[in-house]
N, C-alpha and C positions, 0 to 999 in steps of 0.2 A: 077226161083221161089224163090225170095229172101225172107227169113224169114218165110217159111211155117212151120217150126218146132217149132216156138215159137209164142206166141200171139203178136199182134201189140202193140206198145207203144204209149200212148196218153198223151199229156201234160195236166195237170189239174191245171190251174192257180188259185191262192188263191184269196180271196176277195180283198185284197189290190192290187194285180196285175190287176184284172178286173177294179178296180176303177182308176188305173193309165191309163189304156187303154181308159177310158171314158173322160179323160181330154183333153183340147185343146192342139194342138201341141206346142204352145208357152209355156204353163204351164209345159208340159212335159220336154221341153228344159231347163226351169229354174230349175226344180227339179233335172234334171240330172246334171246340172252344180253345183248345191249346193251339190250334192252327189259326186262331183269330178269324173264324168264320162261323156260319150257322149250319144247322143240320140240313137245311134245304140245299144249300150249295154243295155240301159234302156228299149228299145223296146223288145230286146231279153228276158230280165228278165220278162217283162209284158206278153209275150207269154208263159212263162214257160220253156224257153230254159235254158241250163246250163250257168251260169255266175259265176264269183268268189264270194265266200261267203261275202267278204268285201263289194263288190259292191251291192249285194242283201240286206245286212243289212243297208247300207247307204241309198239306195233308199226307203226301207221300212220305215226307220226313217223319211226321208224327207216327204214322203207321209203322214204319220201319223201326222206330225207337220202341214202340209198344211190343212189336213182335220179338225184338232182341231182348227186351226185359222179360218176356214171357218164357224164353228158353232157359 
């Protein structure tokens, strides 16, 4: 009975992480390359998993730039 003494842990992705998940695969690859990472780590970030803070900040900045350009 693993973890019965503490509450379960749920990942709560932010709005930017949800927006990243909604993009096409090709767009996610391009944003990940611009952030100097790969799609695997970018997908982990989008799910709310633990990634390096530098990667998370770079992906968030690239996503905000893409969304600003889109408007």
